[in-house]
C-alpha positions, 0 to 999 in steps of 0.5 A: 441207259435205264438212268437216262430213260428215268431222267427223260421221263422226269423231264416229260412229266415236268413239262406236262405238269408245267403246261397245265399250270402255266400254259393257259393265258387268261382270256382278254377281258371285254370292255364294260358298258360305257368303257372305251375299247383298249387302244390298238397295239402300237405299230412295230418300229422299223427293224434295227440292227444291233451292233455285235460285240466280240471278245475273241479277236484280241481278248478284249471287247470291241465291235465286230466291225472294228476287230482286227480279224475276220469273224462270224458270230452265231447269235441267239436267234440262229441258235433258237431256230437252228434245224439241229443242235449239233455244233457241226450243223451250227457252224456249217453255214459259216463261210470258209469253214469246212466240216466233216461228220465222220460218225455219230460222235466224231466231227472235225472242223477247219477254217480256210483249208481242207479238214480231215479225219482228225483235225489238228489246226482249229482251236476251240475254247469254252468261256476261255477254257481250251478244249484242245486235246494236246496228246493227239492234237484235236478237239472233242466237241462232245464236251461242249454244252448240251443245252443251246439255251445256255449259249450266249453266242459263238464267235468264229475267227476265220483265220490264224490267231496264234498272236493272241491265242498261242499254239494250234490256232492255225486255221482259226478259233471257235469261242463258245460263250455261255450265259451267266447265272443271272442272265438265265435265272430260272429253270429250263428243260430241253427234250428232243427225240428223232430218227435218221435214215440209214439206207445206203445204195438201196439196202432198205435199212431201218432208221436210226434213233437219237434222243437228248435232254437237259435240265438247267437251273440258275439262281441268284442267291443274293446280291453277291452269289449266283449259281447254275447247274446243268445236267444233260445227255445225248444218245444216238445210234450208229449211222450207216456205213458205206460198203463196196469199192472206195471211189477213187481208191483201190480198196473196199470199205472194211466191214466192222461193227459201227457204233453210236454214241452216249454223252452224259454231262453235268456242270456247276458254276458259281459266280461271286460279284464283289460289292464294288461292282468291278470284281467278279470270281467265277468257279466252275467244274463238271464231268462228262462221258463219251463213247463211239467212233474216233477216226485217225490216220491208222483207222477208226478207234471205238472209244469205250463206255466209261471214258470220262472228261472232267474239268475245274476252272476259276476266273477272277476279273477286275475291269479289263484284268482277267486271271484264269486257271483250269484243269482238264482231265481225260481218261479212257480207252479205245480199240481200233476196229480195223488195225490189229497187232502182231498177235491178231488183237485189235490195237488198243489205245489207253489214255489218261491225260491231265492239262493244267493251265494258268493265264493272265490278260489285261487291257488299258487305254494310253494317251487317248491313242492306244489300246494296249492288250497283253497277257500270257499263260503257262500250261503243263500236260501229264500223259499216260498213253499206251501207244506213246510211252516215251514222254510222260509230260511237257510244259509250254508257256507264252506271252503276248502284247498288242497295241491298237493305234488310233491314228485318226478317226479313219485309220487304225493300226494293230501291231502285236506278237506272241512268243511261246516256248515248248519243252518239246521244241528247240527254240522259241516260236514267234507269232506276229500280227500286223493289221491296217484298218481303214474306216471310211465311216464308223460302220465300215472297215477295210482290213489289210493284215498279216498273221503268223500262227503255228501248230505244235507237235502233239505227244502222239506225233512225237512218240507214237510206237505201234505195229499194225498188221494186214492178214494174208491167207496162206491157203491162197498159195498152198492149200496145205496151210489151210486157214492160216494167215501171215500178218504183214507188219507195218510200223507206225512211229512218232518223230521226236525231231518234229518242229512246229508247223507255221502258217503265214497268212495275208488277208484283204477284207471288208466289213460294213453295216448297211442302213443299220440293218445288214452286215456285208463282208468280203475277204480274200486270203493267201496262206503259206503253211510251212513244215506242216505235220503229215502222217506219211508212208515212208516205206513199202515191202518190195517185190523181192523183199517179203517181210520177215517171217514170210514162209520160206516154203512159199519163197519170194516167187509167191510174194512177188507174183502172187501179191506184188505183181497183182497190185496188192502192196503193203506199207512197211513204215509210217511216221510223222514228217514236216513236209515243205510248204502248202499254199492256199488261197480263197475268197469269202463273201457274206450278207446277213440282214435283218429284214423285219424285227422278226425275220432275218436272212443270210447268204454266203459263198466260199471259194477255195483254190486247190492247194499248191504244195512243193511236195507230192500233191497226194499227201494233201487233202483237197477241200471243196472248191465251192461252198454256198449257204443261204437261209431265212430265220423267223422268230415271232411272239408265237411262231419261229422257224428257219429254212436253209440250203447248203452246197458243198463241192467235191473233195479228195481225202488221203488221210486214212491208212494207205492209198487203198483207202484214199478217194473222192467225195462228190458234191452235195446239196442239203435242204434243212428246215425247222418250225416251232410254236411258243405259248405262255409268253415263251415259257414253252416251245415245241419244234420240228427240226429237219436236216437233209430233207431231200434224203440225199446220200451224203459222204462228208469224208471218203471214210465217213459214215453216210448222212441221210435225212434226220427229223427231230421233235423238240420241247423246251420249257423255260420257267423264269424265277 
């Protein structure tokens, strides 16, 4: 913490010194006698809407309107004016995307279906490098870039994408693309500090604080070499915890010490551009730390300080050919805050995992009517997990091929498929993609598509092995026991016989650019998720069958009449199961418009029908039926800002522990805004950012922390070369 404060002080000093040296713009020189005054500035041109180029849909550059999948792109203006730098808040305005922020560090994102306390079906990549943690099957968003100035754009595929991206891209892909060193030459500083409300049910708690900072320097050493160094940190105190009875459930919120998060990061990148102008080598690496709460099906774990994530990556490109190799390494430990083992100590999760991935892809035009895209990857994981020691490694690999067929100027077909093989799954997994694109004009597309995607069982899904207990005070039955407790055991085990969960998705959508200044989109989808993996209760200690070790002197009557008949039930077993199928369908409507050269607006609406499983509905989270987002952004020469409103409907959650902790969250509406100023030709910006201006008491998951109003002041300094 002391080192971080020193770092922040350095940032502030540089900002103050820099402002005195550079911020003063020279006053205008008055015309000399006899000279004509300078001509008035030219009249602003009519606003134009630049066509967005994306790479995520097929791993090849194409116009957004021509992509074979429904996509949303978050660009530079949205990043500059956003009321928060959190990835949860940046992505919340994307239609069809459900987000839960459960603690100061823990966010979960899922497209077109309910998310959860540990989302496992959304793939997240950073410049093509997967951040998916194979050991638990989730994404740690802590390890994304901390400086939004580094981000070029964020591409969101709203729907299955395993035909290109492989395993775990079931509900979609979020691809964060950063700027090259040559695209951001110079030095940039970021400093933010603020506070957030922590009151719950009028408890008058003091506000919490957060602070973040970053220094990034990028330089072209010569015509061949360039580099970028980024150092930053984010720190937040804990949010408020709810108390009392759980809405819709039979239990109460457990009382545990909540924690905030500390996330230091350092990244280094070198680019080498070959003299022929066609080849490039990119070498990058970094290390990051994290701590704070991670929620799971067996309760919240507190990730301890000292947990680190490191990576190294090498990319080679020549034209459309891409070759990539990377390594991710995560090491640390965490303690469960409510689950204890048979000795009464917190359940501990120690993890040391390494992922090695090698990938090749290419694209070529053939006969003037085809664009062929193909590639594949090989991935190896090494595991050391205290809660799952049966398996220590697994290997997976896959290959894909796609043909985009230009039948005419108005008709295109996309046909492709990917085949994957896992050492943990019997047989190969086949993921096809078929799309028909009808183009009434160059700037509009009707899309009819079918995709299949899959999620592979994680190492924990297959091999979890632990026992958690619930304490029963024996003194309630016989004062002679005093303060002694009996620990009712619940066994939680993995399932080595799991198969992959498979989703078939049908979609009808429309994307168009209107009057060269607005994009409209509409999408209807229907998905069928077969063999989805659920953490499921498979047994309960019965009325006449107390758990082993129940004191004989109390006997069955005390258990049956004292606990069971009073509605106090205890599960005996949990495991992971492939359960039947779940049907989902929904509708997404969106409009993004450039109103003037400096002002843009958006509005979108999402409808998600209640899931239709062929097994107990109580096993499934219910997403909000309705979501609505609307906003305006402004970015001028001197001022910038945004205003937005977001509505999220009621939802139901059952993915934490047993039925005592299941329940509903009410609908909520948040109003967000930002306002900033620029000076010295944009070298310096200062802004005020606010979330939940009305200070609404928001629960994004029944077990989540409470979100209240957050206000942050931010200073950015951009000193070009």
